[in-house]
N, C-alpha and C positions, 0 to 999 in steps of 0.2 A: 658260368652264371646262368641262371634261368630267368626268363621273362614272365612276369604275371601281371595281370590287371587288378587282381584283388589279393588281399593279404592272406596268407595261410597260417595255420596253427604253428608252423615251424618258425615263423617270425616273431613269436611271442617273446622269446628272450631278448631279441634286439629291441623290440618296442618297450619292454620293461626297463631295459638299460637306458633307453632314450628318456623315459619318464624320470629316472633317477638323475640323469645328467642335467636335463633342463630344469628340474625342480631344485637343483643345488645352487642356482644363481640367486640365493636368498638376499644377498646385499643389494641386488638391483631389482627386487621383485617383491610383490605383495606376499606375505607369509602363506596366504591360502592358495597361491598359484600352484605350488608343488602338490597340493592335495587334489587338484583338478585333473580330469582325464586329458590325455594328449590326443589331438585329432590331426591326422595327416591327410591332406587332400592333394591329389596329383592326377595327371592324365595317365601315367603309368609308373610302375615300380619294378625295379630289377634288384632282386635280393639274393645275396650269396651268404648263407648262414655259415658255411665252412670258413670263408675268408673274413667274415664279420663285417660285411660291406652292404649297405643299402643305397640305391641310387633312385631317387624320385625325380620324375621329369614332367614338365608341362604345367606352368603356372602353379607351382607348388606352394601350399599354405600350410604351416604348422602352427597350431594354437595349444596353449595350455593356460587357462586362466586369462590374465592380462598379457601373457607372452604371445607374440606373433612374429613368425619368420616367413618371409616370402622370397622366391627366386624362381628362375626358369628351371633350375636343377638344384637339388639338395642331396648331398652325399653324406652318409653317416657311417663312421668306421668305429669298430669296437676293438678293445684289447683282447688278448687271448683268454683272459678271465671273464670276458663278457661285459665289461664296463665300457661305456661310451668314451672314446678317446677324443674325437673331434667330429663336428659337423661343419660342412662347407656349403654355403649357399652362393650361387652364381646367378646374377641377373643384371638388368639394365635400369636401375640398380637392384641389388638384392637389398632386403629391408629387415630390420629388427626393431621391435618395440616392446616395452614392458613398463608397467607402472610400479615404481619403487615402494610406494606407500599410499595408503588411502587418501592422504592429504597432499600428495605430490602429483605433479603433471607426468604424463607418459614420457619416458626417455625414448627417443627415436634414433636409429643408426642406419646409415646407408653406405653402400660401397658396391663396386662391381663384383667383388668377392668378399664374403663375410665368413670368418672362421671362428668357431666357438670351441675353445679347449676346455673340456669339462673338469679335468683334474685341478687346474688352477684358476678356474672361473675367469677366463680371459677372452675377450673378444678382439679379433684383429680385423680391421676394415682395410681393404687394399683397393686402390684406384678409385678416384672420385669419392674418397672417404669423407663422411660427415657425421657428427653426433650432435644432437640438439637435446639440451636438458634445461628445463626452466628458463627458456629464452636465451640461454647461452649457446653458442654454436662453436664447433671445433672442426675445421676443414683442412685437408691435406692429402697427399698421395697415400699415406698410411697412417692409421690411428690404432693405437692399442689401448683398450679400455679394461682396466682391472676392476672387475665388478665387486670384489671383496673390499678393497681399499677405496673404491670410487676415484681412481686416478686415471686421467687421460694423458697419453703421450702421442703427439702428432709430429710427423716429419716426412722425410723422403722415403720412398719404397725402394731401397737398395736391392738389387738382384731380381727385381720384378719388372715385367714389361707393363708400362703404364700408358694408357691411351691419352691422358691429358696431363702431361708433366706440369707439376707445380713446385717450383724451387723453394717456395716459402709456404708456411702454414698461415691460415687465416682464423683468427679467433675473435669472437665478439662476446664480451662478458658483461652482463646486465648489472647495474648498481643494485646493491641490497636495499630492500625497503626498510625505511626507518620507522620505528613506532610513531603513532600519531602524536604523542606528547613531545617527542623531540622535534617533529616538524613544526609545531606550533611556537617553539622558542625562537 
């Protein structure tokens, strides 16, 4: 691997693949997000085009439209064909946010480790995991969020070292707002 402080032209395929992968989370994103440029900010970048791995370090911030991912370290891996396979953000905590629609609130996700699997548009939050969506919260050791079907699964993080064991999940679901005419009756 080579160490660089600035991006080179050789990283263009990796960045284009990153754009395609991040833009594909359409069920959890504004439609215009995928049309926006991706911006990666970090203190340093280590890029290995041959292995298809990019590691960004130092208060990493990745943005594209309403999408924002932060972490101390973000690793992006590609398949042999050049598609983004997974990105992994590590932080205290790592953070993911995106606005699903113009009339919806921003969805926020936290975890000491956040993995985004591009092929099936799935986000895995591990250790101190939390998702906040329209006032509803889901917390546990591990949360898997299927962005296409908008399904959250929370539970134990089997096989992972967890800094704060939580034998149970904690969910808070807000009541649905009733139309004004129903409230008056």
